[in-house]
N, C-alpha and C positions, 0 to 999 in steps of 0.2 A: 800397285804399280809394278811393271816389269823391271828387272834388274839385269845388269851384265857384270860378269867377273872380269876384271882387267888388272894386270900387274899386281895381283894379290888383294885387290880392293873390290868391293861391291858398290856399283854406282846405279842409282835409279834413273830410268829412262822413261819417256812417254811412249805412247803406242807407235810413234813414228821412229823411235830409236834415238831421239835427242835427249841430252842430259837434262834432268829436272833441276839440278843444282850445279850450274856451270862453274860456280866458285870452287867446286871440288877438283876441277881440272887444274893441274899445276905442272911445273917443269918436269917433275919426276914422271908423271904419266905421259906427257908429250914426248919425252925421250924414249919411251918404250912402245909408242903407238906403231903398229905395223903398216901404216899407210905409206904411200909413195914418198920417196926422198927427192928433194930438189938437188940438182947438180950444182956444185959450187962454181962460182965464177972466178976466173983468174984475176 
């Protein structure tokens, strides 16, 4: 299976790039994900 290196961790992904083990996704990884940030609401 393909893997990606992210935040110092190796994660297995399928051919489409989705995590094979979504339980590995945690708050530490989510905080470092380079995706778009939502604007905070007042």
